[in-house]
TORFI-321544 format. One record per residue: residue number from 1; x, y, z of N, C-alpha, C in turn. Coordinates in pm, whole numbers, plus 50000, padded with zeros to 5 digits. Each point is the difference from the previous one (the first is absolute). Layout:
REM TORFI-321544
resi|nxx|nyy|nzz|caxx|cayy|cazz|cxx|cyy|czz
NUM|X|Y|Z|X|Y|Z|X|Y|Z .
...
This chain:
REM TORFI-321544
resi|nxx|nyy|nzz|caxx|cayy|cazz|cxx|cyy|czz
1|50084|49879|50000|49916|50121|50000|50086|50124|50000 .
2|50102|50002|50086|50088|50117|50007|50076|50020|49870 .
3|50035|49888|49931|50070|50013|49873|49911|50065|49895 .
4|49869|49966|49999|49906|50060|49906|49986|50149|50027 .
5|49995|50040|50126|49990|50141|50036|50122|50077|49950 .
6|50119|49940|50016|50122|50066|49955|50000|50018|49848 .
7|49953|49900|49926|49992|50010|49854|49904|50110|49959 .
8|49883|50009|50067|49904|50105|49968|50058|50139|50027 .
9|50078|50012|50107|50062|50128|50031|50099|50040|49891 .
10|50075|49902|49948|50097|50030|49895|49932|50040|49870 .
11|49885|49941|49971|49930|50030|49875|49921|50130|50007 .
12|49974|50049|50119|49921|50121|50017|50079|50122|49955 .
13|49932|50099|49937|50067|50123|49958|50062|50069|50119 .
14|50118|50060|49983|50067|50065|50114|49918|50114|50057 .
15|50004|50013|50131|49928|50109|50066|50080|50129|49989 .
16|49929|50107|49974|50066|50130|49992|50008|50062|50139 .
17|50103|50081|50025|50017|50057|50133|49903|50115|50027 .
18|49968|50020|50127|49934|50120|50049|49871|50035|49928 .
19|49987|50131|49968|49878|50051|49936|49970|49930|49868 .
20|50104|49967|49924|49978|49935|49870|49929|49866|50018 .
21|50044|49924|50098|49935|49872|50025|49856|50016|50042 .
22|49972|50100|50084|49863|50026|50044|49912|50044|49882 .
23|50058|50082|49910|49924|50044|49883|49969|49883|49908 .
24|50099|49913|49980|49976|49885|49914|49894|49908|50062 .
25|50005|49980|50130|49900|49917|50067|49860|50059|49985 .
26|49990|50132|50015|49870|50067|49987|49947|49986|49857 .
27|50090|50012|49901|49959|49986|49860|49955|49856|49972 .
28|50076|49903|50046|49964|49860|49978|49865|49966|50064 .
29|49978|50054|50120|49873|49975|50070|49883|50060|49923 .
30|50022|50120|49945|49894|50068|49924|49971|49926|49870 .
31|50106|49948|49936|49984|49928|49874|49945|49859|50021 .
32|50030|49942|50113|49965|49862|50022|50096|49903|49933 .
33|50116|50050|49961|50105|49919|49938|50132|50075|50014 .
34|50108|49933|49965|50132|50063|50012|50032|50082|49875 .
35|50028|50127|50020|50036|50088|49888|50146|49979|49962 .
36|50028|50013|49872|50138|49999|49953|50045|50145|49983 .
37|50096|50041|50078|50046|50138|49995|50073|50027|49868 .
38|49980|50119|49945|50061|50038|49873|50100|50113|50025 .
39|50123|49979|49961|50106|50097|50021|50023|50081|49873 .
40|50009|50132|50010|50036|50081|49883|50136|49958|49944 .
41|50013|50004|49869|50122|49955|49936|50113|50101|50009 .
42|49966|50130|50008|50103|50103|50004|49945|50123|50070 .
43|50088|50097|50023|49959|50123|50067|50053|50008|50142 .
44|49967|50107|50068|50045|50020|50137|49920|49916|50099 .
45|49873|49976|49971|49915|49922|50089|49989|49858|49944 .
46|50064|49906|50067|50007|49863|49951|49926|49901|50089 .
47|49920|50051|50092|49925|49916|50092|49854|49990|49954 .
48|49934|49888|50026|49856|49991|49972|49916|50075|50102 .
49|50063|50045|50110|49930|50076|50104|50037|50148|49987 .
50|49900|50085|49988|50021|50145|49990|49932|50065|50119 .
51|50079|50051|50092|49948|50060|50123|50000|50151|49985 .
52|49883|50061|50005|49988|50144|49977|49861|50045|50044 .
53|49988|50128|50037|49869|50059|50027|49937|50029|49864 .
54|49920|49907|49951|49946|50012|49865|49883|50098|49990 .
55|49918|50010|50107|49882|50085|49992|50016|50133|50071 .
56|50118|50025|50056|50026|50131|50060|49935|50024|50134 .
57|49962|49891|50073|49935|50019|50130|50099|49999|50115 .
58|50128|49995|49970|50102|50000|50104|50038|49864|50052 .
59|49933|49894|49953|50029|49864|50043|50062|49921|49885 .
60|50098|49917|50036|50067|49921|49897|49909|49889|49946 .
61|49991|49993|49868|49927|49893|49933|50101|49905|49936 .
62|49951|49893|49943|50087|49905|49932|49934|49956|49870 .
63|50078|49994|49894|49955|49941|49874|50086|49877|49974 .
64|49936|49891|49959|50071|49874|49978|49976|49954|49857 .
65|50108|49965|49931|49994|49949|49864|49997|49847|50007 .
66|49903|49938|49932|49988|49855|50014|49922|49942|49882 .
67|50003|49868|49987|49911|49926|49913|49946|49880|50078 .
68|49895|49940|49947|49945|49878|50059|49979|49898|49888 .
69|49957|49884|50038|49973|49895|49902|49885|50040|49907 .
70|49914|50091|50046|49884|50042|49920|50027|50125|49916 .
71|50109|50070|50024|50024|50127|49929|50117|49984|49903 .
72|49978|50040|49875|50106|49993|49900|50090|50124|50007 .
73|49945|50112|50044|50077|50124|50011|50039|50027|50145 .
74|50097|50088|50016|50038|50045|50133|49883|50077|50062 .
75|49979|49982|50128|49899|50075|50074|50068|50086|50106 .
76|49932|50107|50041|50050|50088|50105|49896|50008|50110 .
77|50037|49957|50119|49911|50011|50117|50048|50113|50089 .
78|49905|50078|50051|50032|50108|50093|49949|49962|50138 .
79|50090|50009|50098|49967|49964|50138|50013|50121|50090 .
80|49910|50010|50098|50006|50101|50104|49987|49931|50136 .
81|50062|50061|50100|49991|49943|50135|49866|50036|50064 .
82|49943|49900|50070|49875|50026|50072|50029|50059|50137 .
83|49899|50013|50084|50016|50061|50132|50100|49924|50087 .
84|50014|49871|49974|50094|49919|50079|50140|50001|49940 .
85|50018|50075|49890|50132|50009|49939|50033|49885|49908 .
86|49896|49923|49960|50019|49885|49913|49964|50039|49856 .
87|50087|49967|49906|49975|50033|49860|49883|49923|49943 .
88|49910|50072|49932|49884|49939|49938|49992|50044|49854 .
89|49968|49908|49910|49986|50032|49858|49874|50083|49981 .
90|50015|50115|49936|49885|50086|49971|49946|49975|49860 .
91|50092|49981|49905|49956|49975|49863|50118|49946|49921 .
92|49969|49928|49893|50102|49952|49907|49957|50037|49859 .
93|50097|50028|49914|49971|50035|49862|50094|49923|49909 .
94|49947|49953|49887|50082|49923|49906|50080|50093|49911 .
95|50127|49965|49977|50087|50080|49916|49985|49968|49853 .
96|50100|50042|49920|49988|49995|49855|50080|49888|49935 .
97|50083|49929|50075|50081|49893|49942|50047|49909|50112 .
98|50074|49895|49963|50041|49901|50099|50135|50029|50063 .
99|50067|50107|49956|50133|50033|50054|50005|50148|50035 .
100|50058|50032|50116|50023|50140|50039|50142|50036|49960 .
101|50013|50092|49907|50132|50043|49957|50061|50097|50101 .
102|49920|50096|50046|50049|50099|50095|49882|50061|50074 .
103|50029|50059|50115|49896|50067|50077|50064|50116|50075 .
104|49925|50107|50014|50049|50113|50077|49883|50074|50063 .
105|50032|50079|50101|49901|50083|50068|50011|50142|49948 .
106|49887|50067|49986|50001|50136|49946|49890|50082|50063 .
107|50018|50131|50002|49897|50093|50047|49952|50080|49879 .
108|49901|49944|49933|49948|50058|49877|49874|50083|50022 .
109|49936|49984|50116|49877|50071|50031|50022|50097|50115 .
110|49910|50098|50009|50006|50093|50113|49975|49924|50130 .
111|50055|50052|50109|49979|49937|50130|50118|49913|50039 .
112|49980|49925|50109|50108|49921|50059|50004|49856|49951 .
113|49905|49961|49914|49993|49862|49953|50116|49969|49905 .
114|50033|49873|49991|50106|49952|49912|49942|49899|49903 .
115|50040|50009|49875|49949|49910|49898|50107|49894|49965 .
116|49951|49887|49952|50087|49892|49954|50010|50007|49848 .
117|50123|50001|49949|50025|49995|49856|50064|49864|49971 .
118|49932|49919|49922|50045|49862|49977|50018|49976|49850 .
119|50119|49956|49963|50026|49961|49863|49992|49849|49987 .
120|49917|49954|49907|49979|49857|49979|50066|49955|49870 .
121|50041|49875|49998|50059|49940|49880|49921|49875|49965 .
122|49940|50002|49881|49919|49887|49956|50089|49893|49936 .
123|49945|49880|49987|50078|49886|49949|50050|50026|49859 .
124|49926|50074|49919|50040|50027|49863|50097|50116|49988 .
125|50039|50057|50116|50100|50107|50000|49944|50140|50007 .
126|49869|50015|49994|49940|50134|50008|50005|50052|50143 .
127|50012|50133|50012|50007|50064|50132|49876|50085|50023 .
128|49948|49994|50121|49882|50078|50037|50027|50071|50132 .
129|49945|50120|50011|50017|50079|50121|49865|50025|50063 .
130|49995|49986|50132|49877|50030|50075|50035|50088|50118 .
131|49911|50094|50030|50014|50085|50119|49877|49975|50087 .
132|50025|49968|50127|49892|49967|50093|49994|50102|50112 .
133|49878|50041|50034|49977|50084|50118|49915|49922|50099 .
134|50019|50033|50128|49923|49933|50105|49939|50106|50090 .
135|49868|50005|50004|49931|50094|50086|49865|49943|50040 .
136|49961|50030|50123|49872|49953|50056|49986|49848|49988 .
137|50112|49931|50020|49997|49855|49998|49988|49936|49863 .
138|50016|50080|49895|49983|49950|49864|50125|50024|49916 .
139|50041|49899|49925|50112|50013|49907|49945|50030|49862 .
140|50051|50106|49937|49957|50037|49866|50119|50006|49906 .
141|49983|49949|49879|50101|50016|49896|49970|50129|49925 .
142|50080|50103|50023|49972|50130|49938|50073|50014|49866 .
143|50084|49902|49966|50063|49997|49868|50040|49857|49967 .
144|49968|49957|49880|50045|49871|49947|50035|50022|49854 .
145|50126|49979|49964|50044|50036|49866|50126|49923|49963 .
146|50016|49968|49871|50124|49939|49954|50110|50106|50000 .
147|50123|49958|50014|50112|50093|50006|50130|49927|49967 .
148|50105|50077|49978|50133|49943|49985|50092|50048|50112 .
149|49991|50130|50032|50074|50056|50112|49910|50103|50068 .
150|50024|50023|50128|49927|50106|50068|50091|50070|50100 .
151|49959|50118|50037|50076|50081|50096|49900|50071|50088 .
152|50027|50003|50130|49915|50071|50096|50080|50117|50056 .
153|49959|50121|49965|50069|50121|50044|49901|50116|50002 .
154|50032|50101|50079|49921|50124|49996|50053|50086|49886 .
155|49942|49982|49882|50043|50076|49882|49925|50131|49988 .
156|49872|50001|50038|49917|50120|49984|50023|50103|50109 .
157|50068|49960|50110|50025|50094|50108|49880|50021|50090 .
158|49902|49910|49994|49879|50017|50080|50011|49948|50141 .
159|50111|49940|50035|50017|49947|50136|49981|49850|50008 .
160|49908|49946|49919|49983|49855|49992|50089|49945|49888 .
161|50021|49869|50004|50078|49938|49894|49912|49978|49876 .
162|50063|50002|49884|49933|49974|49874|50052|49870|49941 .
163|49933|49953|49898|50037|49874|49935|50035|50027|49855 .
164|50119|49956|49960|50043|50012|49861|50011|49860|49943 .
165|49926|49976|49891|50000|49870|49933|50068|50012|49866 .
166|50082|49902|49966|50069|49997|49871|49967|49871|49928 .
167|49971|50010|49870|49968|49883|49920|50044|50023|49857 .
168|50020|49891|49927|50043|50007|49861|49879|49998|49908 .
169|49997|50092|49904|49889|50008|49905|50021|49901|49886 .
170|49896|49982|49918|50008|49905|49889|50109|50036|49901 .
171|50026|50130|49982|50103|50041|49904|50140|49995|50058 .
172|50012|49953|50127|50131|49989|50063|50038|50119|50085 .
173|49921|50107|49996|50027|50116|50083|49964|49974|50146 .
174|50026|50098|50084|49975|49986|50143|49895|50101|50043 .
175|49899|49954|50073|49897|50088|50054|50021|50017|50149 .
176|49992|50126|50046|50011|50031|50142|49869|50062|50045 .
177|49939|49941|50102|49875|50051|50056|50025|50050|50142 .
178|49949|50117|50029|50004|50054|50135|49860|49994|50057 .
179|49985|49927|50112|49869|49986|50063|50008|50054|50142 .
180|49895|50068|50041|49991|50050|50136|49859|49974|50052 .
181|49982|50001|50129|49871|49968|50060|49915|50125|50013 .
182|49873|49992|49957|49910|50115|50009|49935|50007|50138 .
183|49909|50094|50017|49938|50021|50132|49915|49882|50044 .
184|49953|49918|49904|49920|49883|50034|50086|49878|50030 .
185|50132|50019|49997|50089|49891|50033|50031|49908|49884 .
186|49956|50034|49879|50025|49917|49884|50107|50063|49912 .
187|50069|49915|49924|50107|50050|49914|49943|50071|49879 .
188|50065|50109|49964|49969|50066|49874|50131|50021|49923 .
189|49989|49988|49871|50116|50018|49914|50023|50150|49979 .
190|50112|50048|50052|50029|50143|49992|50069|50033|49870 .
191|50095|49919|49961|50080|50031|49882|50046|49872|49933 .
192|50011|50007|49868|50053|49889|49921|50098|50058|49900 .
193|50113|49935|49987|50094|50042|49895|50072|49877|49947 .
194|50058|50013|49882|50067|49887|49939|50142|50034|49960 .
195|50083|49897|49998|50136|50011|49948|50001|49932|49864 .
196|50048|50070|49900|49991|49954|49862|50069|49866|49979 .
197|49936|49914|49920|50057|49868|49973|50126|50008|49916 .
198|50019|50110|49924|50121|50010|49919|50122|50039|50083 .
199|49976|50029|50129|50113|50034|50087|50012|49905|50119 .
200|49888|49952|50053|50005|49922|50124|49926|49868|49984 .
201|50054|49896|50064|49936|49868|49997|49961|49954|50140 .
202|50008|50085|50098|49967|49967|50139|50065|50103|50089 .
203|49963|50001|50127|50058|50101|50087|49997|49956|50145 .
204|50084|50064|50079|50000|49988|50145|49981|50140|50056 .
205|49934|50011|50112|49966|50132|50052|50045|50015|50145 .
206|50035|50123|50036|50031|50035|50137|49959|50145|50019 .
207|49960|50035|50121|49951|50135|50026|50080|50062|50113 .
208|50006|50133|49998|50070|50070|50106|49981|50150|49987 .
209|50054|50072|50094|49993|50146|49996|50104|50054|49904 .
210|49974|50120|49950|50099|50071|49922|50066|50106|50086 .
211|50107|50058|49949|50068|50106|50073|49910|50121|50021 .
212|49895|50014|49916|49906|50111|50012|49884|49969|50093 .
213|49999|49883|50064|49893|49964|50093|49883|49930|49937 .
214|49993|49995|49866|49892|49928|49933|50025|49850|50007 .
215|49892|49924|49979|50012|49855|49992|50012|49958|49854 .
216|50093|49912|49973|50027|49959|49862|49990|49849|49986 .
217|49962|49958|49880|50000|49859|49962|50111|49981|49898 .
218|50093|49911|50031|50114|49973|49913|49977|49865|49934 .
219|49989|50000|49867|49977|49877|49925|50125|49965|49920 .
220|50054|49883|50025|50112|49947|49921|49943|49901|49900 .
221|50012|50033|49871|49943|49914|49896|50109|49927|49924 .
222|49973|49871|49970|50095|49924|49918|49980|50040|49855 .
223|50109|50021|49931|49995|50056|49866|50110|49940|49913 .
224|50008|50042|49876|50100|49947|49907|49948|49878|49927 .
225|50071|49958|49896|49958|49887|49919|49992|49871|50082 .
226|50095|49983|50091|50003|49879|50082|49917|50014|50126 .
227|49958|50121|50033|49926|50023|50123|50085|49992|50124 .
228|50133|50005|49984|50092|49989|50114|50052|50134|50048 .
229|49968|50107|49929|50040|50134|50045|49889|50060|50087 .
230|50037|50102|50075|49904|50070|50085|50004|50149|49970 .
231|49885|50064|50011|49991|50146|49997|49889|50039|50096 .
232|49998|50126|50041|49914|50042|50111|49902|50108|49957 .
233|49881|49993|50058|49897|50103|49987|49971|50053|50140 .
234|49990|50131|50013|49978|50065|50130|49867|50075|49995 .
235|49907|49963|50089|49865|50055|49999|49964|50059|50135 .
236|49906|50094|49998|49944|50051|50125|49850|50017|49982 .
237|49926|50005|50111|49855|50015|49995|49964|50148|50004 .
238|49930|50045|49896|49957|50139|49992|49860|50014|50058 .
239|49989|50074|50109|49873|50012|50071|49893|50065|49913 .
240|50036|50099|49920|49902|50074|49921|49937|49912|49891 .
241|50084|49930|49925|49948|49916|49891|49965|49860|50046 .
242|50042|49963|50124|49977|49866|50053|50063|49893|49910 .
243|50116|50031|49946|50070|49908|49912|50146|49986|50042 .
244|50061|49888|49958|50144|49983|50016|50068|50066|49881 .
245|50090|50093|50028|50066|50076|49895|50152|49981|50008 .
246|50068|50015|49886|50147|49993|50003|50058|50112|50084 .
247|50111|49972|50067|50067|50101|50081|50036|50121|49914 .
248|49994|50117|50061|50024|50123|49925|50148|50036|49990 .
249|50083|49939|50087|50142|50039|50006|50080|49951|49880 .
250|49954|49893|49933|50071|49944|49887|49897|49938|49906 .
251|50019|50016|49870|49903|49947|49905|50006|49848|49997 .
252|49890|49939|49955|49993|49854|49995|50108|49942|49910 .
253|50022|50062|49884|50102|49949|49907|50140|50019|50056 .
254|50026|50113|50065|50131|50021|50060|50028|49898|50110 .
255|49899|49974|50083|50017|49903|50107|50019|49860|49944 .
256|49927|49966|49895|50015|49868|49939|50144|49980|49954 .
257|50054|50097|49928|50136|49989|49948|50104|50002|50112 .
258|49977|50084|50100|50098|50012|50108|50003|49875|50087 .
259|49885|49936|50017|49992|49885|50091|50015|49866|49929 .
260|50015|50000|49869|50014|49875|49925|50127|49928|50044 .
261|49985|49877|50046|50112|49925|50054|49988|49853|49959 .
262|50115|49936|49987|50001|49863|49946|50016|49894|50107 .
263|49964|50034|50123|50001|49903|50110|49855|49976|50041 .
264|49947|49883|49966|49856|49975|50013|49953|49994|50145 .
265|50091|49984|50094|49962|49992|50142|50022|50130|50075 .
266|50051|50102|49931|50035|50125|50068|49879|50093|50005 .
267|49914|49977|50099|49876|50077|50011|50019|50117|50096 .
268|49911|50097|49990|50003|50116|50088|49969|49958|50142 .
269|50056|50074|50095|49978|49967|50142|50039|50119|50086 .
270|49956|49998|50125|50044|50099|50098|50135|49952|50053 .
271|50106|50042|49936|50132|49947|50028|50051|50040|50138 .
272|49976|50123|50040|50057|50051|50125|49899|50010|50114 .
273|49878|49952|49980|49903|49996|50109|49940|50132|50038 .
274|50002|50100|49910|49945|50131|50034|49857|50019|49951 .
275|49937|49892|49948|49863|50008|49953|49986|50041|49856 .
276|50109|50039|49936|50000|50041|49860|50055|49885|49915 .
277|49930|49966|49893|50042|49891|49913|50100|50053|49899 .
278|50118|49938|49999|50103|50039|49904|49993|49912|49876 .
279|50026|50062|49885|49996|49931|49871|50143|49974|49954 .
280|50038|49874|49973|50137|49972|49957|50022|50032|49853 .
281|50113|50059|49969|50038|50030|49863|50142|49951|49976 .
282|50031|49972|49875|50135|49958|49962|50067|50114|49925 .
283|50102|50062|50058|50069|50109|49932|50082|49948|49883 .
284|50065|50093|49929|50074|49963|49880|50128|49925|50028 .
285|50051|50009|50125|50125|49930|50030|49983|49850|49977 .
286|50102|49938|49946|49994|49858|49967|50010|49915|50125 .
287|49919|49895|50005|50013|49902|50106|50100|49894|49959 .
288|50007|49896|50075|50096|49892|49975|49924|49871|49976 .
289|50027|49936|49887|49942|49870|49971|50113|49899|49996 .
290|50002|49913|50099|50107|49901|50011|49941|49864|49962 .
291|50025|49959|49876|49939|49878|49950|50052|49875|50071 .
292|50126|50003|50040|50057|49881|50063|49934|49970|50134 .
293|49954|50105|50068|49936|49981|50130|49848|50012|49992 .
294|49947|50024|49877|49857|50023|49982|49951|50109|50095 .
295|50079|50103|50011|49973|50105|50097|49994|50135|49931 .
296|49901|50077|50035|49986|50133|49941|49981|50103|50110 .
297|50069|50112|49987|49988|50108|50096|49974|50129|49923 .
298|49913|50084|50053|49961|50124|49934|49998|50115|50099 .
299|50032|50119|49950|49980|50121|50079|49853|50038|49994 .
300|49944|50040|50115|49859|50036|50010|49988|50134|50072 .
301|49912|50086|49949|49964|50123|50070|49851|49991|50034 .
302|49968|50010|50128|49860|49996|50046|49948|50143|50004 .
303|49884|50022|49935|49948|50135|49980|49865|50021|50070 .
304|49982|50120|50050|49870|50046|50049|49959|50117|49911 .
305|49920|49972|49898|49966|50103|49902|49898|50100|50054 .
306|49952|49981|50124|49911|50099|50060|50080|50109|50070 .
307|50131|49988|50003|50087|50095|50070|50075|50088|49900 .
308|50026|50126|50036|50082|50086|49914|50141|49946|49982 .
309|50048|49922|50096|50130|49934|49990|49974|49849|50000 .
310|49977|49944|49883|49946|49863|49993|50098|49889|50036 .
311|50129|50021|49990|50094|49891|50028|50004|49971|50149 .
312|49962|49876|50036|49995|49963|50141|50117|49910|50041 .
313|50042|49910|49911|50104|49904|50036|50070|49953|49873 .
314|50131|49980|50013|50081|49947|49890|50077|49880|50053 .
315|50009|49895|49917|50074|49885|50048|50013|49891|49896 .
316|50034|49882|50048|50034|49887|49916|49903|49886|50025 .
317|49939|49951|49893|49908|49887|50008|50073|49873|49957 .
318|49997|49899|50085|50052|49868|49966|49881|49913|49963 .
319|49983|49972|49872|49883|49926|49954|50001|49855|50046 .
320|50119|49944|50018|50008|49860|50042|49937|49980|50137 .
321|50028|50089|50092|49949|49987|50137|49883|50092|50028 .
322|49962|50084|49902|49890|50095|50014|50018|50088|50123 .
323|50120|50056|50012|50026|50094|50109|50057|50128|49942 .
324|49989|50106|50077|50040|50134|49956|50094|50059|50103 .
325|50114|50051|49954|50097|50064|50088|49997|50149|49973 .
326|49955|50077|50097|49994|50144|49984|50140|50059|50003 .
327|50025|50094|49910|50129|50067|49989|49981|50150|50021 .
328|50107|50073|50032|49987|50145|50014|49947|50063|49872 .
329|49901|50087|50012|49940|50064|49883|50103|50079|49921 .
330|50105|50046|50067|50103|50080|49932|50076|49919|49895 .
331|49991|49866|50008|50069|49915|49903|49918|49980|49872 .
332|49874|50033|50004|49912|49973|49886|50049|50073|49875 .
333|50012|49927|49890|50044|50057|49874|50147|49986|49972 .
334|50079|49951|50096|50144|49991|49978|50055|49865|50046 .
335|49923|49893|49976|50046|49867|50040|49984|49901|49886 .
336|50087|49901|50000|49985|49885|49912|50032|49874|50081 .
337|49957|49886|49949|50021|49872|50066|50097|49915|49921 .
338|50091|49935|50071|50092|49907|49936|50020|49880|50092 .
339|50042|49888|49942|50038|49886|50083|50129|50032|50074 .
340|50010|49951|50122|50121|50021|50079|50106|49897|49963 .
341|50122|50047|49979|50110|49909|49974|50065|49954|50131 .
342|49979|50074|50107|50064|49967|50128|49921|49897|50079 .
343|49865|50009|49994|49916|49911|50081|49910|49918|49908 .
344|50000|49870|50018|49922|49910|49916|49850|50023|50022 .
345|49927|50020|49890|49856|50018|50007|49955|50137|50044 .
346|50092|50092|50027|49964|50135|50046|49988|50095|49880 .
347|49933|50111|50022|49988|50105|49898|50055|50129|50057 .
348|50050|50084|49912|50056|50129|50040|49919|50114|49943 .
349|49982|50103|50080|49942|50126|49955|50114|50096|49976 .
350|50010|50051|49878|50108|50092|49963|49942|50125|49938 .
351|50076|50110|50008|49955|50125|49940|50008|49990|49849 .
352|49903|50061|49934|49998|50000|49854|50114|50081|49941 .
353|50028|50114|50063|50096|50092|49939|50145|49957|50018 .
354|50036|49949|50119|50141|49969|50027|50026|49853|50031 .
355|49896|49919|49996|50014|49856|50026|50058|49971|50137 .
356|49968|50084|50097|50051|49981|50136|49905|49909|50078 .
357|50058|49910|50078|49921|49910|50082|49929|50076|50111 .
358|49869|49973|50015|49920|50065|50104|49956|49899|50106 .
359|49952|49885|49954|49948|49900|50094|50008|49862|49936 .
360|50019|49900|50084|49994|49860|49958|49887|49931|50076 .
361|49923|49920|49928|49885|49930|50059|50014|49852|49969 .
362|49972|49915|50100|50009|49856|49977|49900|49926|50086 .
363|49968|49879|49955|49923|49905|50080|50097|49895|50052 .
364|50005|49982|50132|50093|49906|50062|49923|49899|50083 .
365|50064|49888|50028|49938|49901|50087|49977|50061|50139 .
366|49897|49951|50068|49968|50055|50131|50112|49976|50101 .
367|50083|49900|49973|50112|49971|50091|50126|50078|49965 .
368|49996|50076|49888|50119|50074|49959|50025|50117|50093 .
369|50125|50035|50013|50037|50116|50080|49957|50128|49931 .
370|49952|50095|50080|49961|50130|49946|50101|50108|50037 .
371|50116|49958|50041|50104|50097|50037|50035|50087|49880 .
372|49995|50129|50019|50028|50094|49893|49881|50030|49912 .
373|49888|49931|50023|49879|50019|49921|49886|50047|50092 .
374|49903|50068|49941|49877|50035|50072|49895|49895|49968 .
375|49947|49937|50103|49899|49897|49980|49863|50067|49984 .
376|49940|49983|49881|49873|50066|49971|49881|49917|50047 .
377|50012|49867|49993|49890|49914|50042|50011|49864|49935 .
378|49903|49913|50033|49997|49865|49945|49905|49999|49880 .
379|50050|49952|49887|49922|49992|49877|50019|49860|49941 .
380|49890|49928|49982|50006|49866|49942|50101|49912|50074 .
381|49996|50005|50133|50087|49920|50088|50148|50034|49985 .
382|50028|50119|49951|50138|50046|49989|50010|50141|50054 .
383|50122|50042|50033|50023|50135|50048|50019|50095|49882 .
384|49925|50109|50001|50028|50108|49906|50095|50096|50070 .
385|50120|50018|49941|50103|50084|50059|50042|50108|49901 .
386|50045|50112|50053|50047|50111|49917|50122|50063|50064 .
387|50084|50059|49916|50123|50064|50048|50022|50127|49919 .
388|50011|50112|50071|50032|50126|49935|50149|50006|49968 .
389|50034|50062|49888|50140|50022|49968|50063|50092|50105 .
390|50128|49985|50028|50063|50073|50112|49986|50151|49994 .
391|50004|50059|49881|50001|50146|49990|49861|50059|49972 .
392|49896|49920|50014|49864|50048|49971|49943|50074|50119 .
393|49947|50118|49976|49930|50079|50102|49857|50024|49954 .
394|49906|49986|50092|49858|50018|49968|49952|50131|50062 .
395|49946|50087|49916|49956|50132|50047|49872|49990|50083 .
396|49912|49905|49966|49873|49985|50071|50027|49940|50138 .
397|49990|50080|50104|50031|49956|50136|49896|49904|50055 .
398|49881|49994|49938|49895|49910|50048|50011|49861|49938 .
399|50086|49983|49902|50011|49871|49933|50072|49899|50088 .
400|49944|49880|50011|50060|49892|50077|50004|49875|49912 .
401|50121|49957|49963|50014|49882|49916|49943|49876|50070 .
402|50013|49994|50131|49952|49882|50074|49849|49986|49996 .
403|49927|50108|49964|49854|49996|49994|49950|50013|49856 .
404|50087|49972|49903|49968|50028|49860|49923|49888|49931 .
405|49995|49882|50059|49941|49885|49930|49847|49997|50017 .
406|49930|49982|49887|49855|49984|49999|49967|49869|49929 .
407|49928|49911|50066|49953|49878|49937|49866|50028|49934 .
408|49989|49975|49870|49882|50039|49924|49901|49886|49982 .
409|50015|49890|50070|49908|49887|49985|49862|50037|50055 .
């Protein structure tokens, strides 16, 4: 008898700790069967349990992602604690597919409530997005729509977050939709714009403030015959016309040409953490293509075109490891890259005009000595090290070589 009990214990699904276990027990009791928890495939929230004040009443609620033997799609149950502090299922709603690709929390409506934004992935590869609100004990789907990419940001400046959806049109162009919640709590389409198919075959988006205090949407679109190049479009929301318009500081064609780059993974980002999204550009200086090592390095200038002084950072991109080494801005325009003859596998930065050595950069084993070198960080399980030439002086007193490494993954 005891052996049978031990076997049943081994076959039973593992118990979750603390509140999670109590929530799962409450859900199973409400269902009358054991739920299979569904974990998001990617994103910051990777748990099937989402703990948040969903209805804005000051008390923590819980949303649980699950399926059962009777449900083909993912379901979402919302639980609230009763007077005894025990979680009880208030309602469950069926989702749009059998897989949760990603999930996030957002404040899209007025008030203190929080909405669930869930991206679903269907078996045939199609993606669907749903936004759920919870109020007065009821879960409502306030948006259900197919999508390819989405972004949640306050683009309109209204205080609440907005939803930006991106999808590919039949002609191969890219459509961008800006949706915001109206006074009735439902989504309305504020603006729609497209990126021409003769220039772009897809895009990635990021949002941030500009140097002028406005909110901007930065779109990096794949372009070129092979679709492996990138160029950038910079947009802002115009309150008067209620449309997304190109930035006024630089024309669309000028920005396209200036931001055209042949590194398909080099997307715009807030490089220095100041809330402003910088756009990477490749200056005219030649990079280094080392065929024997299958390694390519390029000079990059990160730009903020919303600023009167747009150059934000200058440095060296190592495409093999996808890392960026920031260099003094005063060096921009007067550097070239060569293989080092002194150190195996290292590269040298030399002046264009006099061919003088400025810096040597290398990847070394983690066990290698860093004596005489500045250790920048660990990249691909190796040490990234750099060494300034003996007679080099840097005018920028705020520059620190030891803090120059940025991992772009």
